C-alpha positions as a Markdown table, in Angstrom:
| # | Residue | x | y | z |
|---|---|---|---|---|
| 1 | Met | 90.4 | -52.6 | -93.8 |
| 2 | Asp | 93.9 | -53.6 | -94.9 |
| 3 | Met | 95.6 | -51.4 | -97.6 |
| 4 | Asn | 97.8 | -53.3 | -100.1 |
| 5 | Ala | 99.4 | -52.7 | -103.4 |
| 6 | Thr | 100.3 | -56.2 | -104.4 |
| 7 | Gly | 98.3 | -58.4 | -102.0 |
| 8 | Pro | 97.2 | -58.9 | -98.4 |
| 9 | Asp | 99.9 | -59.1 | -95.8 |
| 10 | Asn | 100.5 | -62.3 | -93.7 |
| 11 | Ala | 98.4 | -61.0 | -90.7 |
| 12 | Thr | 95.4 | -60.4 | -93.0 |
| 13 | Leu | 95.7 | -63.7 | -94.7 |
| 14 | Gln | 95.9 | -65.4 | -91.3 |
| 15 | Met | 92.7 | -63.6 | -90.2 |
| 16 | Leu | 90.9 | -64.6 | -93.4 |
| 17 | Arg | 92.0 | -68.3 | -92.9 |
| 18 | Asp | 91.1 | -68.3 | -89.2 |
| 19 | Pro | 88.0 | -70.5 | -88.6 |
| 20 | Ala | 87.4 | -68.9 | -85.2 |
| 21 | Val | 86.9 | -65.5 | -86.8 |
| 22 | Ala | 84.6 | -67.0 | -89.4 |
| 23 | Val | 82.4 | -68.3 | -86.6 |
| 24 | Ala | 82.7 | -65.5 | -84.1 |
| 25 | Leu | 81.7 | -62.6 | -86.4 |
| 26 | Pro | 78.5 | -64.2 | -87.8 |
| 27 | Ala | 77.5 | -65.3 | -84.3 |
| 28 | Val | 77.9 | -61.8 | -82.9 |
| 29 | Tyr | 76.2 | -60.1 | -85.9 |
| 30 | Ser | 73.3 | -62.7 | -85.7 |
| 31 | Leu | 72.8 | -61.9 | -82.0 |
| 32 | Val | 72.8 | -58.1 | -82.7 |
| 33 | Ala | 70.3 | -58.5 | -85.5 |
| 34 | Leu | 68.0 | -60.8 | -83.4 |
| 35 | Val | 67.9 | -58.4 | -80.5 |
| 36 | Ser | 68.3 | -55.1 | -82.3 |
| 37 | Ile | 65.6 | -55.4 | -85.0 |
| 38 | Pro | 62.6 | -56.1 | -82.7 |
| 39 | Gly | 63.9 | -53.9 | -79.9 |
| 40 | Asn | 64.4 | -50.9 | -82.1 |
| 41 | Leu | 61.1 | -51.5 | -84.0 |
| 42 | Phe | 59.3 | -51.4 | -80.7 |
| 43 | Ser | 61.2 | -48.3 | -79.6 |
| 44 | Leu | 60.4 | -46.5 | -82.9 |
| 45 | Trp | 56.8 | -47.5 | -82.6 |
| 46 | Val | 56.5 | -46.0 | -79.1 |
| 47 | Leu | 58.5 | -42.8 | -80.1 |
| 48 | Cys | 56.5 | -42.1 | -83.2 |
| 49 | Arg | 53.0 | -43.2 | -82.3 |
| 50 | His | 52.7 | -42.6 | -78.6 |
| 51 | Ile | 55.1 | -39.8 | -78.0 |
| 52 | Gly | 55.8 | -38.0 | -81.3 |
| 53 | Pro | 58.7 | -35.7 | -82.3 |
| 54 | Lys | 57.7 | -33.0 | -79.8 |
| 55 | Ser | 61.2 | -32.3 | -78.3 |
| 56 | Pro | 64.8 | -32.3 | -79.3 |
| 57 | Ser | 65.4 | -35.4 | -77.2 |
| 58 | Val | 62.7 | -37.4 | -79.0 |
| 59 | Ile | 63.9 | -36.3 | -82.4 |
| 60 | Phe | 67.4 | -37.6 | -81.6 |
| 61 | Met | 65.9 | -40.8 | -80.3 |
| 62 | Ile | 64.0 | -41.4 | -83.5 |
| 63 | Asn | 67.1 | -40.7 | -85.5 |
| 64 | Leu | 69.0 | -43.1 | -83.3 |
| 65 | Ser | 66.3 | -45.9 | -83.7 |
| 66 | Val | 66.3 | -45.4 | -87.5 |
| 67 | Thr | 70.1 | -45.5 | -87.5 |
| 68 | Asp | 70.1 | -48.8 | -85.5 |
| 69 | Leu | 67.6 | -50.4 | -87.8 |
| 70 | Met | 69.6 | -49.4 | -90.9 |
| 71 | Leu | 72.7 | -50.9 | -89.5 |
| 72 | Ala | 70.9 | -54.1 | -88.4 |
| 73 | Gly | 69.4 | -54.2 | -91.9 |
| 74 | Val | 72.8 | -54.8 | -93.6 |
| 75 | Leu | 74.0 | -57.3 | -91.0 |
| 76 | Pro | 72.6 | -60.3 | -92.9 |
| 77 | Phe | 75.0 | -59.5 | -95.7 |
| 78 | Gln | 77.9 | -59.4 | -93.3 |
| 79 | Ile | 76.7 | -62.6 | -91.7 |
| 80 | His | 76.6 | -64.4 | -95.0 |
| 81 | Tyr | 80.0 | -63.0 | -96.1 |
| 82 | His | 81.9 | -64.1 | -93.0 |
| 83 | Ala | 80.1 | -67.4 | -92.7 |
| 84 | Asn | 81.0 | -68.1 | -96.3 |
| 85 | Gly | 84.7 | -67.9 | -95.5 |
| 86 | His | 84.9 | -64.1 | -96.1 |
| 87 | His | 83.8 | -64.7 | -99.7 |
| 88 | Trp | 81.6 | -61.9 | -101.2 |
| 89 | Val | 79.1 | -63.1 | -103.8 |
| 90 | Phe | 76.8 | -60.1 | -104.1 |
| 91 | Gly | 78.8 | -57.9 | -106.5 |
| 92 | Val | 80.7 | -54.6 | -106.4 |
| 93 | Leu | 77.7 | -52.3 | -106.1 |
| 94 | Leu | 76.1 | -54.1 | -103.1 |
| 95 | Cys | 79.5 | -54.3 | -101.4 |
| 96 | Asn | 79.8 | -50.5 | -101.6 |
| 97 | Val | 76.2 | -50.0 | -100.4 |
| 98 | Val | 76.6 | -52.4 | -97.4 |
| 99 | Thr | 80.0 | -50.9 | -96.5 |
| 100 | Val | 78.8 | -47.3 | -96.6 |
| 101 | Val | 75.6 | -48.1 | -94.8 |
| 102 | Phe | 77.4 | -50.1 | -92.1 |
| 103 | Tyr | 80.0 | -47.5 | -91.3 |
| 104 | Ala | 77.7 | -44.4 | -91.8 |
| 105 | Asn | 75.2 | -45.8 | -89.4 |
| 106 | Met | 77.8 | -46.8 | -86.9 |
| 107 | Tyr | 79.3 | -43.3 | -86.8 |
| 108 | Ser | 75.8 | -41.8 | -87.0 |
| 109 | Ser | 75.1 | -43.5 | -83.7 |
| 110 | Ile | 78.1 | -41.9 | -82.1 |
| 111 | Leu | 77.2 | -38.4 | -83.4 |
| 112 | Thr | 73.6 | -38.9 | -82.3 |
| 113 | Met | 74.6 | -40.0 | -78.8 |
| 114 | Thr | 76.8 | -36.9 | -78.7 |
| 115 | Cys | 73.9 | -34.7 | -79.6 |
| 116 | Ile | 71.8 | -36.2 | -76.9 |
| 117 | Ser | 74.5 | -35.8 | -74.3 |
| 118 | Val | 74.9 | -32.1 | -75.2 |
| 119 | Glu | 71.1 | -31.6 | -75.1 |
| 120 | Arg | 71.0 | -33.3 | -71.6 |
| 121 | Phe | 74.0 | -31.3 | -70.4 |
| 122 | Leu | 72.3 | -28.0 | -71.4 |
| 123 | Gly | 69.0 | -29.0 | -69.9 |
| 124 | Val | 70.5 | -30.0 | -66.5 |
| 125 | Val | 73.5 | -27.6 | -66.1 |
| 126 | Tyr | 72.2 | -24.5 | -68.0 |
| 127 | Pro | 68.4 | -24.9 | -68.1 |
| 128 | Leu | 67.7 | -21.1 | -68.3 |
| 129 | Ser | 70.4 | -19.7 | -70.5 |
| 130 | Ala | 70.4 | -22.6 | -73.0 |
| 131 | Ala | 66.6 | -22.8 | -73.3 |
| 132 | Arg | 66.5 | -21.0 | -76.7 |
| 133 | Trp | 68.9 | -23.5 | -78.2 |
| 134 | Arg | 67.0 | -26.6 | -77.1 |
| 135 | Arg | 64.4 | -26.5 | -79.9 |
| 136 | Arg | 63.2 | -28.9 | -82.5 |
| 137 | Arg | 64.5 | -26.9 | -85.4 |
| 138 | Tyr | 68.1 | -27.2 | -84.0 |
| 139 | Ala | 67.7 | -30.9 | -83.4 |
| 140 | Leu | 66.6 | -31.5 | -87.0 |
| 141 | Ala | 69.5 | -29.3 | -88.2 |
| 142 | Ala | 71.9 | -31.3 | -86.1 |
| 143 | Cys | 70.7 | -34.6 | -87.5 |
| 144 | Ala | 70.9 | -33.3 | -91.1 |
| 145 | Gly | 74.3 | -31.9 | -90.5 |
| 146 | Ala | 75.6 | -35.1 | -89.0 |
| 147 | Trp | 74.4 | -37.1 | -92.0 |
| 148 | Leu | 76.0 | -34.6 | -94.4 |
| 149 | Leu | 79.3 | -34.8 | -92.5 |
| 150 | Leu | 79.1 | -38.6 | -92.7 |
| 151 | Met | 78.4 | -38.7 | -96.4 |
| 152 | Ala | 81.3 | -36.3 | -97.1 |
| 153 | Ala | 83.7 | -38.2 | -94.9 |
| 154 | Leu | 82.8 | -41.6 | -96.4 |
| 155 | Ser | 82.5 | -40.5 | -100.0 |
| 156 | Pro | 85.8 | -42.2 | -101.0 |
| 157 | Leu | 84.2 | -45.5 | -100.1 |
| 158 | Ala | 81.2 | -44.9 | -102.4 |
| 159 | Arg | 83.3 | -44.0 | -105.4 |
| 160 | Thr | 85.6 | -47.1 | -105.6 |
| 161 | Asp | 85.6 | -50.8 | -106.0 |
| 162 | Leu | 85.8 | -52.2 | -102.4 |
| 163 | Thr | 86.0 | -55.9 | -103.5 |
| 164 | Tyr | 89.4 | -57.6 | -103.8 |
| 165 | Ala | 90.2 | -61.1 | -105.3 |
| 166 | Val | 92.6 | -63.0 | -103.0 |
| 167 | Gly | 94.1 | -65.5 | -105.3 |
| 168 | Asp | 95.9 | -67.4 | -102.5 |
| 169 | Leu | 92.6 | -68.3 | -100.9 |
| 170 | Gly | 90.3 | -68.3 | -103.9 |
| 171 | Ile | 87.9 | -65.7 | -102.4 |
| 172 | Val | 86.7 | -62.2 | -103.1 |
| 173 | Thr | 86.7 | -59.9 | -100.0 |
| 174 | Cys | 84.5 | -56.9 | -99.4 |
| 175 | Phe | 86.3 | -54.0 | -97.6 |
| 176 | Asp | 88.7 | -56.4 | -95.9 |
| 177 | Val | 91.5 | -55.6 | -98.4 |
| 178 | Leu | 91.8 | -52.3 | -100.2 |
| 179 | Lys | 94.0 | -51.2 | -103.1 |
| 180 | Arg | 96.4 | -48.4 | -102.2 |
| 181 | Thr | 95.4 | -46.9 | -105.5 |
| 182 | Met | 92.0 | -46.1 | -104.1 |
| 183 | Leu | 93.7 | -42.8 | -102.9 |
| 184 | Pro | 96.6 | -41.2 | -104.8 |
| 185 | Ser | 99.2 | -41.3 | -102.0 |
| 186 | Val | 100.0 | -42.4 | -98.4 |
| 187 | Ala | 99.4 | -38.8 | -97.3 |
| 188 | Met | 95.9 | -38.9 | -98.7 |
| 189 | Trp | 95.3 | -42.2 | -96.9 |
| 190 | Ala | 96.5 | -40.7 | -93.7 |
| 191 | Val | 94.3 | -37.6 | -94.1 |
| 192 | Phe | 91.2 | -39.8 | -94.9 |
| 193 | Leu | 91.7 | -42.2 | -92.0 |
| 194 | Phe | 92.7 | -39.6 | -89.4 |
| 195 | Thr | 89.7 | -37.4 | -90.5 |
| 196 | Ile | 87.3 | -40.2 | -89.8 |
| 197 | Phe | 89.0 | -41.0 | -86.5 |
| 198 | Val | 89.1 | -37.4 | -85.2 |
| 199 | Leu | 85.8 | -36.0 | -86.6 |
| 200 | Leu | 83.6 | -39.0 | -86.3 |
| 201 | Phe | 85.0 | -40.5 | -83.1 |
| 202 | Leu | 87.5 | -38.6 | -81.0 |
| 203 | Ile | 85.8 | -35.2 | -80.8 |
| 204 | Pro | 82.3 | -36.8 | -80.2 |
| 205 | Phe | 83.9 | -39.1 | -77.6 |
| 206 | Val | 85.5 | -36.2 | -75.7 |
| 207 | Val | 82.3 | -34.1 | -75.9 |
| 208 | Thr | 80.2 | -37.0 | -74.6 |
| 209 | Val | 82.5 | -37.8 | -71.7 |
| 210 | Ala | 82.7 | -34.1 | -70.7 |
| 211 | Cys | 78.9 | -33.6 | -70.9 |
| 212 | Tyr | 78.0 | -36.7 | -69.0 |
| 213 | Thr | 80.7 | -36.0 | -66.3 |
| 214 | Ala | 79.3 | -32.5 | -65.8 |
| 215 | Thr | 75.7 | -33.8 | -65.8 |
| 216 | Ile | 76.5 | -36.4 | -63.2 |
| 217 | Leu | 78.3 | -34.0 | -61.0 |
| 218 | Lys | 75.4 | -31.5 | -61.3 |
| 219 | Leu | 72.9 | -34.3 | -60.3 |
| 220 | Leu | 75.1 | -35.4 | -57.4 |
| 221 | Arg | 75.2 | -31.9 | -56.0 |
| 222 | Ala | 71.5 | -31.3 | -56.5 |
| 223 | Arg | 69.1 | -31.3 | -53.6 |
| 224 | Gly | 65.5 | -32.7 | -53.3 |
| 225 | Gly | 64.2 | -29.2 | -53.2 |
| 226 | Glu | 65.3 | -28.6 | -56.8 |
| 227 | Gly | 62.5 | -30.9 | -58.1 |
| 228 | His | 63.6 | -34.4 | -57.6 |
| 229 | Ser | 64.0 | -37.0 | -54.8 |
| 230 | Arg | 67.1 | -38.8 | -53.7 |
| 231 | Gly | 65.9 | -42.0 | -55.4 |
| 232 | Gln | 65.3 | -40.3 | -58.7 |
| 233 | Arg | 68.6 | -38.5 | -58.5 |
| 234 | Arg | 70.4 | -41.8 | -57.8 |
| 235 | Arg | 68.6 | -43.5 | -60.8 |
| 236 | Ser | 69.5 | -40.6 | -63.1 |
| 237 | Val | 73.2 | -40.7 | -62.1 |
| 238 | Cys | 73.4 | -44.5 | -62.4 |
| 239 | Leu | 71.7 | -44.5 | -65.8 |
| 240 | Ala | 74.0 | -41.7 | -67.1 |
| 241 | Ala | 77.0 | -43.8 | -65.8 |
| 242 | Val | 75.7 | -46.9 | -67.6 |
| 243 | Val | 75.2 | -45.3 | -70.9 |
| 244 | Leu | 78.6 | -43.6 | -70.7 |
| 245 | Leu | 80.1 | -47.0 | -69.9 |
| 246 | Ala | 78.3 | -48.5 | -72.9 |
| 247 | Phe | 79.7 | -45.7 | -75.2 |
| 248 | Val | 83.2 | -46.4 | -73.9 |
| 249 | Thr | 82.9 | -50.2 | -74.2 |
| 250 | Cys | 81.3 | -50.4 | -77.6 |
| 251 | Phe | 83.0 | -47.7 | -79.6 |
| 252 | Ala | 86.3 | -46.8 | -78.0 |
| 253 | Pro | 88.1 | -50.1 | -78.4 |
| 254 | Asn | 87.3 | -50.3 | -82.1 |
| 255 | Asn | 88.3 | -46.8 | -83.0 |
| 256 | Phe | 91.5 | -46.8 | -80.9 |
| 257 | Val | 92.5 | -50.1 | -82.5 |
| 258 | Leu | 91.7 | -48.6 | -85.9 |
| 259 | Leu | 94.1 | -45.7 | -85.0 |
| 260 | Ala | 96.9 | -48.1 | -84.0 |
| 261 | His | 96.3 | -50.3 | -87.1 |
| 262 | Met | 96.3 | -47.5 | -89.6 |
| 263 | Val | 99.5 | -45.9 | -88.1 |
| 264 | Ser | 101.3 | -49.2 | -88.1 |
| 265 | Arg | 100.1 | -50.2 | -91.6 |
| 266 | Leu | 100.8 | -46.8 | -93.3 |
| 267 | Phe | 104.2 | -46.1 | -91.7 |
| 268 | Tyr | 105.6 | -49.3 | -90.2 |
| 269 | Gly | 104.3 | -52.1 | -92.4 |
| 270 | Arg | 102.6 | -53.9 | -89.5 |
| 271 | Ser | 99.0 | -54.9 | -89.2 |
| 272 | Tyr | 96.5 | -55.2 | -86.3 |
| 273 | Tyr | 93.6 | -55.9 | -88.6 |
| 274 | His | 92.6 | -59.2 | -87.0 |
| 275 | Val | 92.2 | -57.3 | -83.7 |
| 276 | Tyr | 90.2 | -54.5 | -85.4 |
| 277 | Lys | 87.8 | -57.0 | -86.9 |
| 278 | Leu | 87.0 | -58.5 | -83.5 |
| 279 | Thr | 86.6 | -55.1 | -81.9 |
| 280 | Leu | 84.2 | -54.1 | -84.7 |
| 281 | Cys | 81.7 | -56.5 | -83.2 |
| 282 | Leu | 81.7 | -54.5 | -80.0 |
| 283 | Ser | 80.6 | -51.4 | -81.8 |
| 284 | Cys | 77.6 | -53.3 | -83.2 |
| 285 | Leu | 76.6 | -54.5 | -79.7 |
| 286 | Asn | 75.4 | -50.9 | -79.0 |
| 287 | Asn | 72.4 | -51.6 | -81.2 |
| 288 | Cys | 71.3 | -54.1 | -78.6 |
| 289 | Leu | 71.7 | -51.7 | -75.7 |
| 290 | Asp | 69.6 | -48.8 | -76.9 |
| 291 | Pro | 66.1 | -50.4 | -76.3 |
| 292 | Phe | 67.1 | -51.4 | -72.8 |
| 293 | Val | 68.2 | -47.8 | -72.0 |
| 294 | Tyr | 64.9 | -46.6 | -73.4 |
| 295 | Tyr | 63.1 | -49.0 | -71.0 |
| 296 | Phe | 65.0 | -47.9 | -67.9 |
| 297 | Ala | 64.9 | -44.2 | -68.8 |
| 298 | Ser | 61.2 | -43.9 | -69.6 |
| 299 | Arg | 58.2 | -45.0 | -67.7 |
| 300 | Glu | 56.2 | -44.9 | -71.0 |
| 301 | Phe | 58.5 | -47.7 | -72.4 |
| 302 | Gln | 58.1 | -49.7 | -69.2 |
| 303 | Val | 54.3 | -49.4 | -69.3 |
| 304 | Arg | 54.1 | -50.3 | -73.1 |
| 305 | Leu | 56.5 | -53.2 | -72.8 |
| 306 | Arg | 54.8 | -54.7 | -69.7 |
| 307 | Asp | 51.4 | -54.5 | -71.4 |
| 308 | Tyr | 52.8 | -56.2 | -74.5 |
| 309 | Leu | 54.4 | -59.0 | -72.5 |
| 310 | Gly | 51.3 | -59.4 | -70.2 |
| 311 | Tyr | 53.1 | -58.5 | -66.9 |
| 312 | Gly | 50.5 | -56.0 | -65.9 |
| 313 | Arg | 50.8 | -52.3 | -65.1 |
| 314 | Leu | 53.3 | -50.5 | -63.0 |
| 315 | Pro | 52.2 | -49.0 | -59.8 |
| 316 | Ala | 50.5 | -45.7 | -60.5 |
| 317 | Leu | 52.3 | -42.4 | -59.8 |
| 318 | His | 50.4 | -39.4 | -58.5 |
| 319 | Gly | 50.7 | -35.7 | -58.9 |
| 320 | Gln | 54.2 | -34.3 | -59.0 |
| 321 | Asp | 55.9 | -37.7 | -58.9 |
| 322 | Ala | 54.2 | -38.7 | -62.1 |
| 323 | Arg | 55.5 | -35.5 | -63.8 |
| 324 | Arg | 59.0 | -36.1 | -62.5 |
| 325 | Asp | 59.1 | -39.7 | -63.7 |
| 326 | Ser | 58.4 | -38.7 | -67.3 |
| 327 | Ser | 61.9 | -37.3 | -67.6 |
| 328 | Leu | 65.2 | -39.1 | -67.1 |
| 329 | Phe | 66.9 | -36.0 | -65.8 |
| 330 | Ser | 64.0 | -34.7 | -63.7 |
| 331 | Ala | 66.3 | -32.1 | -62.1 |
| 332 | Ala | 66.3 | -30.1 | -65.3 |
| 333 | Arg | 62.6 | -30.3 | -65.7 |
| 334 | Thr | 61.6 | -27.9 | -62.9 |
| 335 | Leu | 64.4 | -25.4 | -63.8 |
| 336 | Ser | 63.6 | -25.5 | -67.5 |
| 337 | Ala | 59.9 | -24.9 | -66.8 |
| 338 | Arg | 60.8 | -21.5 | -65.3 |
| 339 | Ser | 62.1 | -20.4 | -68.7 |
| 340 | Ala | 59.1 | -21.8 | -70.7 |
| 341 | Ala | 57.7 | -18.4 | -71.2 |
| 342 | Thr | 60.8 | -17.2 | -72.9 |
| 343 | Cys | 61.1 | -20.2 | -75.3 |
| 344 | Ala | 59.8 | -20.2 | -78.8 |
| 345 | Pro | 56.6 | -22.1 | -79.6 |
| 346 | Asp | 58.5 | -25.1 | -81.0 |
| 347 | Asp | 60.6 | -25.6 | -77.9 |
| 348 | Asp | 58.2 | -27.8 | -76.0 |
| 349 | Asp | 60.9 | -29.9 | -74.3 |
| 350 | Asp | 59.7 | -29.1 | -70.8 |
| 351 | Arg | 56.0 | -28.7 | -71.3 |
| 352 | Pro | 53.9 | -30.8 | -68.9 |
| 353 | Gly | 52.4 | -32.9 | -71.6 |
| 354 | Thr | 55.8 | -33.9 | -73.1 |
| 355 | Gln | 57.5 | -37.0 | -71.9 |
| 356 | Arg | 61.2 | -36.9 | -72.6 |
| 357 | Arg | 63.2 | -39.9 | -73.6 |
| 358 | Glu | 66.9 | -40.3 | -73.1 |
| 359 | Ser | 68.7 | -43.2 | -74.8 |
| 360 | Glu | 72.2 | -42.2 | -75.7 |
| 361 | Phe | 75.4 | -44.1 | -75.0 |
């Protein structure tokens, strides 16, 4: 967003006039919607009907799938807006709704991925001492707390008119140009934007990187005798590396460019908004990645998808191998099972009948 008292700056006007931006943004958002909606609907169907919210991991996955679908649901409005020359025709209320939903769900994905990374870290690195914290009640509380934090942080966007008439271009923008009077001072703008950056991205980013790094190191040091084979350990490490790379690729560029843009705009009068709009597309691409991560992380997803596409069944697993394959991080499964007797009844993460699903960035 570009903050102006009298009108958009030259960089913003150039971005709004640029035909390449008017083509690139709708194209990327259309791709995200076409891939994300069926992929996440299928994921949600498997999670709810064939697995159920029996563990913290699955609860986080369901929240993530719903989050992805909500974000994909507002993309048609964004597609129309940018394809129409960045001209918003749906009114003030819908502009506010689409903007809040768009950003709330984007940051909800980050927070949910962080929750999953912490849950995986505890399950792999501290399976015994952390068992009492890995319960469904805490997963539900974490999801509720994340949404309350998002609503509080984004509340200024819900209370103001986010449309702006650009007389030079004859268009009405939606959250591309903001009035400085939306907040009472530059200091309040700085607090608002830095709060979003630090609470909703930087802290989750650092926690996610730390958790995945520790998890990967633990798996690399593990031995087959701890409940997993070399091949399973290699798959778990590679998958953890892939989802961490996706987190860094999708969310980091957008949020670091946002930081550079808001510092430059608030204190130096310069703008990087055109770069920010392009990196915003990268954050939405995460919606396309989650269903593929589900597929590679879970044999259940592989079986259901292959049956749906008519490719036949996977080779059957037997005995202990079948139990191992039901978890992405099978190293934690055996260790966690040792503490099952000490867990509360609702902590069924590691019970034999529960297949755990990992799908975070």
